N, CA, C and O atoms as CSV, one atom per row, in Angstrom:
chain,resi,resn,atom,element,x,y,z
A,1,MET,N,N,0.842,-1.187,0.000
A,1,MET,CA,C,0.000,0.000,0.000
A,1,MET,C,C,0.882,1.244,0.000
A,1,MET,O,O,1.878,1.319,0.720
A,2,LYS,N,N,0.503,2.198,-0.805
A,2,LYS,CA,C,1.225,3.465,-0.904
A,2,LYS,C,C,1.052,4.271,0.390
A,2,LYS,O,O,-0.031,4.298,0.975
A,3,GLU,N,N,2.128,4.921,0.824
A,3,GLU,CA,C,2.060,5.790,1.996
A,3,GLU,C,C,2.088,7.243,1.541
A,3,GLU,O,O,2.742,7.591,0.557
A,4,VAL,N,N,1.360,8.090,2.279
A,4,VAL,CA,C,1.255,9.510,1.934
A,4,VAL,C,C,1.439,10.362,3.179
A,4,VAL,O,O,1.313,9.878,4.304
A,5,LYS,N,N,1.738,11.640,2.962
A,5,LYS,CA,C,1.839,12.597,4.062
A,5,LYS,C,C,0.431,13.087,4.387
A,5,LYS,O,O,-0.311,13.511,3.501
A,6,ASP,N,N,0.075,13.023,5.666
A,6,ASP,CA,C,-1.215,13.506,6.139
A,6,ASP,C,C,-0.931,14.666,7.094
A,6,ASP,O,O,-0.506,14.459,8.231
A,7,TYR,N,N,-1.173,15.890,6.614
A,7,TYR,CA,C,-0.829,17.088,7.385
A,7,TYR,C,C,-1.834,17.335,8.503
A,7,TYR,O,O,-3.035,17.119,8.343
A,8,ILE,N,N,-1.310,17.795,9.642
A,8,ILE,CA,C,-2.120,18.051,10.829
A,8,ILE,C,C,-1.764,19.446,11.353
A,8,ILE,O,O,-0.665,19.628,11.877
A,9,PRO,N,N,-2.654,20.433,11.230
A,9,PRO,CA,C,-3.928,20.412,10.518
A,9,PRO,C,C,-3.708,20.344,8.999
A,9,PRO,O,O,-2.583,20.500,8.526
A,10,PRO,N,N,-4.777,20.114,8.247
A,10,PRO,CA,C,-4.650,20.002,6.790
A,10,PRO,C,C,-4.007,21.257,6.177
A,10,PRO,O,O,-4.232,22.374,6.642
A,11,LEU,N,N,-3.212,21.048,5.135
A,11,LEU,CA,C,-2.560,22.167,4.454
A,11,LEU,C,C,-3.567,23.204,3.980
A,11,LEU,O,O,-3.330,24.405,4.104
A,12,VAL,N,N,-4.678,22.749,3.443
A,12,VAL,CA,C,-5.664,23.696,2.925
A,12,VAL,C,C,-6.151,24.618,4.035
A,12,VAL,O,O,-6.344,25.809,3.790
A,13,ALA,N,N,-6.353,24.115,5.227
A,13,ALA,CA,C,-6.789,24.948,6.351
A,13,ALA,C,C,-5.701,25.939,6.743
A,13,ALA,O,O,-5.992,27.096,7.044
A,14,LEU,N,N,-4.461,25.494,6.740
A,14,LEU,CA,C,-3.342,26.378,7.072
A,14,LEU,C,C,-3.205,27.509,6.054
A,14,LEU,O,O,-2.964,28.661,6.417
A,15,LEU,N,N,-3.362,27.170,4.790
A,15,LEU,CA,C,-3.225,28.177,3.733
A,15,LEU,C,C,-4.382,29.172,3.755
A,15,LEU,O,O,-4.178,30.369,3.551
A,16,ILE,N,N,-5.578,28.687,3.998
A,16,ILE,CA,C,-6.735,29.589,4.105
A,16,ILE,C,C,-6.490,30.595,5.229
A,16,ILE,O,O,-6.652,31.801,5.043
A,17,ARG,N,N,-6.103,30.092,6.377
A,17,ARG,CA,C,-5.882,30.965,7.541
A,17,ARG,C,C,-4.757,31.957,7.274
A,17,ARG,O,O,-4.871,33.131,7.628
A,18,ALA,N,N,-3.684,31.503,6.661
A,18,ALA,CA,C,-2.557,32.395,6.374
A,18,ALA,C,C,-2.978,33.506,5.420
A,18,ALA,O,O,-2.572,34.655,5.591
A,19,GLU,N,N,-3.781,33.176,4.428
A,19,GLU,CA,C,-4.224,34.191,3.476
A,19,GLU,C,C,-5.209,35.161,4.132
A,19,GLU,O,O,-5.193,36.355,3.835
A,20,GLU,N,N,-6.054,34.657,5.011
A,20,GLU,CA,C,-6.968,35.541,5.747
A,20,GLU,C,C,-6.185,36.515,6.629
A,20,GLU,O,O,-6.505,37.702,6.684
A,21,LEU,N,N,-5.171,36.018,7.309
A,21,LEU,CA,C,-4.363,36.881,8.171
A,21,LEU,C,C,-3.564,37.906,7.375
A,21,LEU,O,O,-3.409,39.050,7.804
A,22,LYS,N,N,-3.065,37.498,6.230
A,22,LYS,CA,C,-2.279,38.397,5.384
A,22,LYS,C,C,-3.171,39.431,4.706
A,22,LYS,O,O,-2.725,40.532,4.382
A,23,GLU,N,N,-4.422,39.071,4.498
A,23,GLU,CA,C,-5.403,39.917,3.808
A,23,GLU,C,C,-5.019,40.190,2.365
A,23,GLU,O,O,-5.400,41.213,1.796
A,24,SER,N,N,-4.270,39.279,1.779
A,24,SER,CA,C,-3.942,39.315,0.356
A,24,SER,C,C,-3.467,37.922,-0.041
A,24,SER,O,O,-3.256,37.050,0.802
A,25,GLU,N,N,-3.305,37.739,-1.353
A,25,GLU,CA,C,-2.904,36.417,-1.841
A,25,GLU,C,C,-1.507,36.035,-1.352
A,25,GLU,O,O,-0.603,36.868,-1.274
A,26,LEU,N,N,-1.362,34.757,-1.029
A,26,LEU,CA,C,-0.051,34.232,-0.672
A,26,LEU,C,C,0.808,34.097,-1.919
A,26,LEU,O,O,0.300,33.810,-3.003
A,27,THR,N,N,2.091,34.300,-1.766
A,27,THR,CA,C,3.023,34.076,-2.865
A,27,THR,C,C,3.399,32.596,-2.902
A,27,THR,O,O,3.129,31.855,-1.957
A,28,GLN,N,N,4.010,32.185,-3.976
A,28,GLN,CA,C,4.442,30.794,-4.081
A,28,GLN,C,C,5.436,30.460,-2.969
A,28,GLN,O,O,5.350,29.388,-2.370
A,29,SER,N,N,6.360,31.347,-2.693
A,29,SER,CA,C,7.343,31.062,-1.638
A,29,SER,C,C,6.677,30.975,-0.266
A,29,SER,O,O,7.112,30.183,0.571
A,30,GLU,N,N,5.639,31.763,-0.014
A,30,GLU,CA,C,4.917,31.682,1.256
A,30,GLU,C,C,4.181,30.353,1.391
A,30,GLU,O,O,4.182,29.741,2.459
A,31,VAL,N,N,3.553,29.911,0.304
A,31,VAL,CA,C,2.842,28.626,0.315
A,31,VAL,C,C,3.824,27.488,0.574
A,31,VAL,O,O,3.554,26.605,1.387
A,32,LEU,N,N,4.957,27.509,-0.114
A,32,LEU,CA,C,5.953,26.455,0.073
A,32,LEU,C,C,6.537,26.479,1.478
A,32,LEU,O,O,6.801,25.424,2.054
A,33,LYS,N,N,6.743,27.670,2.037
A,33,LYS,CA,C,7.273,27.782,3.391
A,33,LYS,C,C,6.283,27.197,4.406
A,33,LYS,O,O,6.687,26.503,5.339
A,34,ILE,N,N,4.994,27.476,4.222
A,34,ILE,CA,C,3.969,26.917,5.110
A,34,ILE,C,C,3.979,25.397,5.021
A,34,ILE,O,O,3.954,24.711,6.043
A,35,LYS,N,N,4.014,24.875,3.810
A,35,LYS,CA,C,4.050,23.412,3.623
A,35,LYS,C,C,5.278,22.812,4.291
A,35,LYS,O,O,5.177,21.816,5.007
A,36,ASP,N,N,6.430,23.413,4.058
A,36,ASP,CA,C,7.687,22.863,4.567
A,36,ASP,C,C,7.811,22.941,6.086
A,36,ASP,O,O,8.557,22.167,6.687
A,37,SER,N,N,7.091,23.861,6.708
A,37,SER,CA,C,7.196,24.018,8.162
A,37,SER,C,C,6.024,23.386,8.909
A,37,SER,O,O,5.937,23.497,10.131
A,38,SER,N,N,5.126,22.726,8.187
A,38,SER,CA,C,3.936,22.140,8.811
A,38,SER,C,C,4.165,20.694,9.228
A,38,SER,O,O,4.987,19.985,8.647
A,39,SER,N,N,3.424,20.272,10.244
A,39,SER,CA,C,3.542,18.912,10.772
A,39,SER,C,C,2.698,17.933,9.966
A,39,SER,O,O,1.604,18.260,9.507
A,40,TYR,N,N,3.228,16.731,9.805
A,40,TYR,CA,C,2.484,15.675,9.120
A,40,TYR,C,C,2.907,14.324,9.666
A,40,TYR,O,O,3.948,14.181,10.307
A,41,VAL,N,N,2.069,13.345,9.393
A,41,VAL,CA,C,2.408,11.954,9.671
A,41,VAL,C,C,2.352,11.206,8.349
A,41,VAL,O,O,1.590,11.571,7.453
A,42,VAL,N,N,3.144,10.180,8.231
A,42,VAL,CA,C,3.112,9.330,7.038
A,42,VAL,C,C,2.222,8.139,7.362
A,42,VAL,O,O,2.474,7.387,8.303
A,43,VAL,N,N,1.178,7.988,6.562
A,43,VAL,CA,C,0.190,6.937,6.802
A,43,VAL,C,C,-0.130,6.229,5.493
A,43,VAL,O,O,0.120,6.774,4.417
A,44,PRO,N,N,-0.683,5.017,5.574
A,44,PRO,CA,C,-1.149,4.364,4.354
A,44,PRO,C,C,-2.222,5.228,3.685
A,44,PRO,O,O,-2.989,5.917,4.358
A,45,GLU,N,N,-2.262,5.179,2.371
A,45,GLU,CA,C,-3.194,6.010,1.607
A,45,GLU,C,C,-4.649,5.818,2.040
A,45,GLU,O,O,-5.416,6.780,2.072
A,46,ASP,N,N,-5.032,4.586,2.370
A,46,ASP,CA,C,-6.419,4.355,2.778
A,46,ASP,C,C,-6.739,5.026,4.113
A,46,ASP,O,O,-7.877,5.438,4.337
A,47,VAL,N,N,-5.757,5.140,4.996
A,47,VAL,CA,C,-5.958,5.830,6.267
A,47,VAL,C,C,-6.151,7.329,6.014
A,47,VAL,O,O,-7.025,7.954,6.614
A,48,ALA,N,N,-5.343,7.895,5.133
A,48,ALA,CA,C,-5.480,9.314,4.789
A,48,ALA,C,C,-6.835,9.580,4.145
A,48,ALA,O,O,-7.450,10.615,4.403
A,49,MET,N,N,-7.303,8.665,3.316
A,49,MET,CA,C,-8.611,8.821,2.673
A,49,MET,C,C,-9.728,8.759,3.712
A,49,MET,O,O,-10.687,9.527,3.631
A,50,ALA,N,N,-9.617,7.867,4.672
A,50,ALA,CA,C,-10.619,7.759,5.740
A,50,ALA,C,C,-10.621,9.021,6.601
A,50,ALA,O,O,-11.680,9.493,7.014
A,51,THR,N,N,-9.443,9.561,6.870
A,51,THR,CA,C,-9.343,10.798,7.645
A,51,THR,C,C,-10.042,11.939,6.908
A,51,THR,O,O,-10.798,12.702,7.509
A,52,ALA,N,N,-9.788,12.050,5.613
A,52,ALA,CA,C,-10.417,13.102,4.804
A,52,ALA,C,C,-11.932,12.927,4.779
A,52,ALA,O,O,-12.675,13.906,4.852
A,53,GLU,N,N,-12.382,11.695,4.677
A,53,GLU,CA,C,-13.826,11.436,4.657
A,53,GLU,C,C,-14.459,11.851,5.988
A,53,GLU,O,O,-15.521,12.473,5.999
A,54,ASN,N,N,-13.822,11.517,7.091
A,54,ASN,CA,C,-14.329,11.914,8.411
A,54,ASN,C,C,-14.324,13.431,8.583
A,54,ASN,O,O,-15.212,13.997,9.221
A,55,ARG,N,N,-13.326,14.073,8.015
A,55,ARG,CA,C,-13.181,15.526,8.120
A,55,ARG,C,C,-14.206,16.237,7.239
A,55,ARG,O,O,-14.652,17.341,7.553
A,56,GLY,N,N,-14.570,15.596,6.144
A,56,GLY,CA,C,-15.555,16.173,5.235
A,56,GLY,C,C,-14.964,16.836,4.003
A,56,GLY,O,O,-15.703,17.378,3.182
A,57,TYR,N,N,-13.657,16.803,3.860
A,57,TYR,CA,C,-13.017,17.362,2.668
A,57,TYR,C,C,-11.612,16.789,2.526
A,57,TYR,O,O,-11.004,16.351,3.502
A,58,SER,N,N,-11.109,16.800,1.301
A,58,SER,CA,C,-9.757,16.329,1.021
A,58,SER,C,C,-8.769,17.472,1.199
A,58,SER,O,O,-9.118,18.644,1.056
A,59,ASP,N,N,-7.552,17.118,1.508
A,59,ASP,CA,C,-6.501,18.120,1.637
A,59,ASP,C,C,-5.835,18.319,0.278
A,59,ASP,O,O,-6.065,17.556,-0.660
A,60,ILE,N,N,-5.019,19.342,0.193
A,60,ILE,CA,C,-4.216,19.607,-0.997
A,60,ILE,C,C,-3.068,18.608,-1.041
A,60,ILE,O,O,-2.499,18.265,-0.005
A,61,ASP,N,N,-2.730,18.144,-2.231
A,61,ASP,CA,C,-1.583,17.258,-2.423
A,61,ASP,C,C,-0.310,18.062,-2.178
A,61,ASP,O,O,-0.045,19.039,-2.878
A,62,SER,N,N,0.467,17.657,-1.198
A,62,SER,CA,C,1.665,18.418,-0.833
A,62,SER,C,C,2.715,18.429,-1.938
A,62,SER,O,O,3.561,19.323,-1.974
A,63,GLU,N,N,2.674,17.457,-2.835
A,63,GLU,CA,C,3.640,17.420,-3.935
A,63,GLU,C,C,3.309,18.460,-5.016
A,63,GLU,O,O,4.178,18.838,-5.802
A,64,ASN,N,N,2.071,18.912,-5.051
A,64,ASN,CA,C,1.615,19.907,-6.028
A,64,ASN,C,C,0.914,21.063,-5.322
A,64,ASN,O,O,-0.071,21.603,-5.825
A,65,VAL,N,N,1.427,21.435,-4.157
A,65,VAL,CA,C,0.739,22.381,-3.282
A,65,VAL,C,C,0.460,23.722,-3.965
A,65,VAL,O,O,-0.642,24.252,-3.830
A,66,TRP,N,N,1.412,24.273,-4.681
A,66,TRP,CA,C,1.208,25.582,-5.302
A,66,TRP,C,C,0.129,25.511,-6.373
A,66,TRP,O,O,-0.780,26.342,-6.386
A,67,GLU,N,N,0.212,24.541,-7.263
A,67,GLU,CA,C,-0.761,24.419,-8.342
A,67,GLU,C,C,-2.166,24.170,-7.796
A,67,GLU,O,O,-3.130,24.786,-8.251
A,68,GLU,N,N,-2.279,23.269,-6.823
A,68,GLU,CA,C,-3.587,22.968,-6.261
A,68,GLU,C,C,-4.143,24.153,-5.479
A,68,GLU,O,O,-5.346,24.412,-5.525
A,69,TRP,N,N,-3.289,24.872,-4.767
A,69,TRP,CA,C,-3.736,26.040,-4.029
A,69,TRP,C,C,-4.288,27.101,-4.983
A,69,TRP,O,O,-5.288,27.748,-4.673
A,70,GLN,N,N,-3.651,27.282,-6.131
A,70,GLN,CA,C,-4.125,28.267,-7.096
A,70,GLN,C,C,-5.542,27.943,-7.578
A,70,GLN,O,O,-6.354,28.845,-7.787
A,71,LYS,N,N,-5.828,26.660,-7.751
A,71,LYS,CA,C,-7.160,26.245,-8.208
A,71,LYS,C,C,-8.193,26.377,-7.091
A,71,LYS,O,O,-9.277,26.919,-7.306
A,72,ILE,N,N,-7.864,25.890,-5.921
A,72,ILE,CA,C,-8.852,25.821,-4.842
A,72,ILE,C,C,-9.126,27.186,-4.212
A,72,ILE,O,O,-10.244,27.440,-3.764
A,73,ARG,N,N,-8.141,28.054,-4.171
A,73,ARG,CA,C,-8.341,29.357,-3.518
A,73,ARG,C,C,-9.382,30.194,-4.257
A,73,ARG,O,O,-10.066,31.012,-3.640
A,74,ILE,N,N,-9.509,30.002,-5.554
A,74,ILE,CA,C,-10.519,30.725,-6.324
A,74,ILE,C,C,-11.913,30.374,-5.802
A,74,ILE,O,O,-12.746,31.260,-5.611
A,75,ASP,N,N,-12.164,29.095,-5.573
A,75,ASP,CA,C,-13.459,28.664,-5.051
A,75,ASP,C,C,-13.664,29.135,-3.615
A,75,ASP,O,O,-14.759,29.559,-3.245
A,76,ILE,N,N,-12.626,29.059,-2.822
A,76,ILE,CA,C,-12.747,29.392,-1.399
A,76,ILE,C,C,-13.032,30.883,-1.209
A,76,ILE,O,O,-13.888,31.256,-0.407
A,77,PHE,N,N,-12.318,31.729,-1.944
A,77,PHE,CA,C,-12.429,33.165,-1.733
A,77,PHE,C,C,-13.342,33.854,-2.735
A,77,PHE,O,O,-13.422,35.083,-2.742
A,78,ALA,N,N,-14.028,33.099,-3.577
A,78,ALA,CA,C,-14.897,33.688,-4.605
A,78,ALA,C,C,-15.994,34.564,-3.996
A,78,ALA,O,O,-16.380,35.570,-4.591
A,79,ASN,N,N,-16.487,34.199,-2.847
A,79,ASN,CA,C,-17.580,34.952,-2.228
A,79,ASN,C,C,-17.107,36.165,-1.441
A,79,ASN,O,O,-17.926,36.936,-0.941
A,80,ASP,N,N,-15.796,36.342,-1.327
A,80,ASP,CA,C,-15.255,37.454,-0.547
A,80,ASP,C,C,-15.125,38.735,-1.367
A,80,ASP,O,O,-14.880,39.802,-0.805
A,81,THR,N,N,-15.283,38.644,-2.672
A,81,THR,CA,C,-15.067,39.829,-3.511
A,81,THR,C,C,-16.351,40.532,-3.822
A,81,THR,O,O,-16.347,41.547,-4.517
C-alpha cells in the first residue's frame, strides 16, 4: 500500500488561515514555506482517505501544493469579492 503525508492540521486549512491573516494572496514562496514548516504523519493512503472522509473534505496534495492552491483558492475566496 502506498504511503502519503497527512498534514495536521490540513494544508488547505493552514493556507486559508494564512491568506486571511495576510489579507492578500499568498506568494508561491509563502505557500511552500507553510508546507515545509507544517507537521504531518506518514500513513497508508487508505488511512489518509478515511481521515479526509471523516473531516468532510480532502486536503491539498503536498507534492503539487502551489498548483492545487491556485485552483482551490478561487473557489474558497470567490464569495469574498
